[in-house]
Each structure stands twice: as structure tokens, then as C-alpha cells.
Chimera marker file (.cmm) of the C-alpha trace (Angstrom):
<marker_set name="trace">
<marker id="1" x="-22.662" y="-2.347" z="15.763" r="1" g="1" b="0" radius="0.5"/>
<marker id="2" x="-19.408" y="-3.586" z="14.805" r="1" g="1" b="0" radius="0.5"/>
<marker id="3" x="-16.513" y="-1.932" z="14.977" r="1" g="1" b="0" radius="0.5"/>
<marker id="4" x="-15.128" y="-0.815" z="12.296" r="1" g="1" b="0" radius="0.5"/>
<marker id="5" x="-12.049" y="-3.025" z="12.545" r="1" g="1" b="0" radius="0.5"/>
<marker id="6" x="-14.329" y="-5.745" z="12.547" r="1" g="1" b="0" radius="0.5"/>
<marker id="7" x="-16.073" y="-5.218" z="9.950" r="1" g="1" b="0" radius="0.5"/>
<marker id="8" x="-12.427" y="-4.349" z="7.220" r="1" g="1" b="0" radius="0.5"/>
<marker id="9" x="-11.702" y="-8.162" z="8.563" r="1" g="1" b="0" radius="0.5"/>
<marker id="10" x="-15.029" y="-9.292" z="7.381" r="1" g="1" b="0" radius="0.5"/>
<marker id="11" x="-14.687" y="-7.322" z="3.839" r="1" g="1" b="0" radius="0.5"/>
<marker id="12" x="-10.804" y="-8.605" z="4.225" r="1" g="1" b="0" radius="0.5"/>
<marker id="13" x="-11.753" y="-11.844" z="4.417" r="1" g="1" b="0" radius="0.5"/>
<marker id="14" x="-14.961" y="-11.968" z="1.705" r="1" g="1" b="0" radius="0.5"/>
<marker id="15" x="-13.356" y="-10.260" z="-0.642" r="1" g="1" b="0" radius="0.5"/>
<marker id="16" x="-10.438" y="-12.645" z="-0.370" r="1" g="1" b="0" radius="0.5"/>
<marker id="17" x="-13.093" y="-15.766" z="-1.442" r="1" g="1" b="0" radius="0.5"/>
<marker id="18" x="-14.038" y="-15.180" z="-4.704" r="1" g="1" b="0" radius="0.5"/>
<marker id="19" x="-12.752" y="-12.165" z="-7.319" r="1" g="1" b="0" radius="0.5"/>
<marker id="20" x="-16.039" y="-10.869" z="-8.025" r="1" g="1" b="0" radius="0.5"/>
<marker id="21" x="-18.411" y="-9.220" z="-5.636" r="1" g="1" b="0" radius="0.5"/>
<marker id="22" x="-21.201" y="-6.664" z="-6.536" r="1" g="1" b="0" radius="0.5"/>
<marker id="23" x="-22.266" y="-4.353" z="-3.761" r="1" g="1" b="0" radius="0.5"/>
<marker id="24" x="-24.958" y="-5.346" z="-2.631" r="1" g="1" b="0" radius="0.5"/>
<marker id="25" x="-23.819" y="-8.565" z="-2.136" r="1" g="1" b="0" radius="0.5"/>
<marker id="26" x="-21.535" y="-7.658" z="0.233" r="1" g="1" b="0" radius="0.5"/>
<marker id="27" x="-23.144" y="-5.588" z="1.879" r="1" g="1" b="0" radius="0.5"/>
<marker id="28" x="-25.782" y="-8.573" z="2.754" r="1" g="1" b="0" radius="0.5"/>
<marker id="29" x="-23.607" y="-10.761" z="3.541" r="1" g="1" b="0" radius="0.5"/>
<marker id="30" x="-21.964" y="-7.414" z="5.781" r="1" g="1" b="0" radius="0.5"/>
<marker id="31" x="-25.446" y="-6.679" z="7.707" r="1" g="1" b="0" radius="0.5"/>
<marker id="32" x="-24.045" y="-3.091" z="6.448" r="1" g="1" b="0" radius="0.5"/>
<marker id="33" x="-25.167" y="-0.471" z="3.930" r="1" g="1" b="0" radius="0.5"/>
<marker id="34" x="-23.791" y="-0.563" z="0.228" r="1" g="1" b="0" radius="0.5"/>
<marker id="35" x="-22.618" y="2.948" z="1.108" r="1" g="1" b="0" radius="0.5"/>
<marker id="36" x="-21.015" y="1.705" z="3.739" r="1" g="1" b="0" radius="0.5"/>
<marker id="37" x="-19.590" y="-1.757" z="2.525" r="1" g="1" b="0" radius="0.5"/>
<marker id="38" x="-18.136" y="1.595" z="-0.509" r="1" g="1" b="0" radius="0.5"/>
<marker id="39" x="-16.508" y="3.702" z="2.664" r="1" g="1" b="0" radius="0.5"/>
<marker id="40" x="-14.971" y="0.804" z="3.476" r="1" g="1" b="0" radius="0.5"/>
<marker id="41" x="-13.485" y="-0.524" z="0.720" r="1" g="1" b="0" radius="0.5"/>
<marker id="42" x="-12.105" y="3.085" z="0.001" r="1" g="1" b="0" radius="0.5"/>
<marker id="43" x="-10.190" y="2.455" z="3.517" r="1" g="1" b="0" radius="0.5"/>
<marker id="44" x="-9.053" y="-0.983" z="2.612" r="1" g="1" b="0" radius="0.5"/>
<marker id="45" x="-7.318" y="1.168" z="-0.271" r="1" g="1" b="0" radius="0.5"/>
<marker id="46" x="-5.900" y="3.427" z="1.622" r="1" g="1" b="0" radius="0.5"/>
<marker id="47" x="-4.131" y="1.470" z="3.311" r="1" g="1" b="0" radius="0.5"/>
<marker id="48" x="-2.663" y="-0.284" z="0.506" r="1" g="1" b="0" radius="0.5"/>
<marker id="49" x="-5.032" y="-3.466" z="0.278" r="1" g="1" b="0" radius="0.5"/>
<marker id="50" x="-5.484" y="-4.907" z="-3.629" r="1" g="1" b="0" radius="0.5"/>
<marker id="51" x="-8.664" y="-4.269" z="-4.790" r="1" g="1" b="0" radius="0.5"/>
<marker id="52" x="-10.674" y="-2.978" z="-8.718" r="1" g="1" b="0" radius="0.5"/>
<marker id="53" x="-13.414" y="-1.910" z="-8.762" r="1" g="1" b="0" radius="0.5"/>
<marker id="54" x="-16.117" y="-1.312" z="-11.880" r="1" g="1" b="0" radius="0.5"/>
<marker id="55" x="-18.422" y="1.929" z="-11.719" r="1" g="1" b="0" radius="0.5"/>
<marker id="56" x="-21.521" y="0.107" z="-11.690" r="1" g="1" b="0" radius="0.5"/>
<marker id="57" x="-24.775" y="0.303" z="-11.066" r="1" g="1" b="0" radius="0.5"/>
<marker id="58" x="-26.337" y="-3.078" z="-8.969" r="1" g="1" b="0" radius="0.5"/>
<link id1="1" id2="2" r="1" g="1" b="0" radius="0.2"/>
<link id1="2" id2="3" r="1" g="1" b="0" radius="0.2"/>
<link id1="3" id2="4" r="1" g="1" b="0" radius="0.2"/>
<link id1="4" id2="5" r="1" g="1" b="0" radius="0.2"/>
<link id1="5" id2="6" r="1" g="1" b="0" radius="0.2"/>
<link id1="6" id2="7" r="1" g="1" b="0" radius="0.2"/>
<link id1="7" id2="8" r="1" g="1" b="0" radius="0.2"/>
<link id1="8" id2="9" r="1" g="1" b="0" radius="0.2"/>
<link id1="9" id2="10" r="1" g="1" b="0" radius="0.2"/>
<link id1="10" id2="11" r="1" g="1" b="0" radius="0.2"/>
<link id1="11" id2="12" r="1" g="1" b="0" radius="0.2"/>
<link id1="12" id2="13" r="1" g="1" b="0" radius="0.2"/>
<link id1="13" id2="14" r="1" g="1" b="0" radius="0.2"/>
<link id1="14" id2="15" r="1" g="1" b="0" radius="0.2"/>
<link id1="15" id2="16" r="1" g="1" b="0" radius="0.2"/>
<link id1="16" id2="17" r="1" g="1" b="0" radius="0.2"/>
<link id1="17" id2="18" r="1" g="1" b="0" radius="0.2"/>
<link id1="18" id2="19" r="1" g="1" b="0" radius="0.2"/>
<link id1="19" id2="20" r="1" g="1" b="0" radius="0.2"/>
<link id1="20" id2="21" r="1" g="1" b="0" radius="0.2"/>
<link id1="21" id2="22" r="1" g="1" b="0" radius="0.2"/>
<link id1="22" id2="23" r="1" g="1" b="0" radius="0.2"/>
<link id1="23" id2="24" r="1" g="1" b="0" radius="0.2"/>
<link id1="24" id2="25" r="1" g="1" b="0" radius="0.2"/>
<link id1="25" id2="26" r="1" g="1" b="0" radius="0.2"/>
<link id1="26" id2="27" r="1" g="1" b="0" radius="0.2"/>
<link id1="27" id2="28" r="1" g="1" b="0" radius="0.2"/>
<link id1="28" id2="29" r="1" g="1" b="0" radius="0.2"/>
<link id1="29" id2="30" r="1" g="1" b="0" radius="0.2"/>
<link id1="30" id2="31" r="1" g="1" b="0" radius="0.2"/>
<link id1="31" id2="32" r="1" g="1" b="0" radius="0.2"/>
<link id1="32" id2="33" r="1" g="1" b="0" radius="0.2"/>
<link id1="33" id2="34" r="1" g="1" b="0" radius="0.2"/>
<link id1="34" id2="35" r="1" g="1" b="0" radius="0.2"/>
<link id1="35" id2="36" r="1" g="1" b="0" radius="0.2"/>
<link id1="36" id2="37" r="1" g="1" b="0" radius="0.2"/>
<link id1="37" id2="38" r="1" g="1" b="0" radius="0.2"/>
<link id1="38" id2="39" r="1" g="1" b="0" radius="0.2"/>
<link id1="39" id2="40" r="1" g="1" b="0" radius="0.2"/>
<link id1="40" id2="41" r="1" g="1" b="0" radius="0.2"/>
<link id1="41" id2="42" r="1" g="1" b="0" radius="0.2"/>
<link id1="42" id2="43" r="1" g="1" b="0" radius="0.2"/>
<link id1="43" id2="44" r="1" g="1" b="0" radius="0.2"/>
<link id1="44" id2="45" r="1" g="1" b="0" radius="0.2"/>
<link id1="45" id2="46" r="1" g="1" b="0" radius="0.2"/>
<link id1="46" id2="47" r="1" g="1" b="0" radius="0.2"/>
<link id1="47" id2="48" r="1" g="1" b="0" radius="0.2"/>
<link id1="48" id2="49" r="1" g="1" b="0" radius="0.2"/>
<link id1="49" id2="50" r="1" g="1" b="0" radius="0.2"/>
<link id1="50" id2="51" r="1" g="1" b="0" radius="0.2"/>
<link id1="51" id2="52" r="1" g="1" b="0" radius="0.2"/>
<link id1="52" id2="53" r="1" g="1" b="0" radius="0.2"/>
<link id1="53" id2="54" r="1" g="1" b="0" radius="0.2"/>
<link id1="54" id2="55" r="1" g="1" b="0" radius="0.2"/>
<link id1="55" id2="56" r="1" g="1" b="0" radius="0.2"/>
<link id1="56" id2="57" r="1" g="1" b="0" radius="0.2"/>
<link id1="57" id2="58" r="1" g="1" b="0" radius="0.2"/>
</marker_set>
């Protein structure tokens, strides 16, 4: 199992490569569930990382 900090770093790296991602794309790249990706994005926001999202269904 990958640690939360490792996942967050991977997520930041992916988010830095392009401006638009779907949750499904991120979860596939990270080998994580959609729920985990959403939780990790929420954590990044809490830490002050600027993220922008749209409510949509993948």
C-alpha cells in the first residue's frame, strides 16, 4: 500500500503536467479509487494547494 504522502506527491506531479483531468483519469494513473483521489484532492486544498474543480460525473 502506498503512503498518503507518496500519493499526494504523485497527485501534485500529475496535476502539474496539464490543466484538466477527470477523476477517473487520475485514479487510473495513480492506481487508486475515485474516492481516494477525491479525498487526496481535498487534503491538498486543506494544505493550500490551488486546485479548481467542477462537479461532474466521469
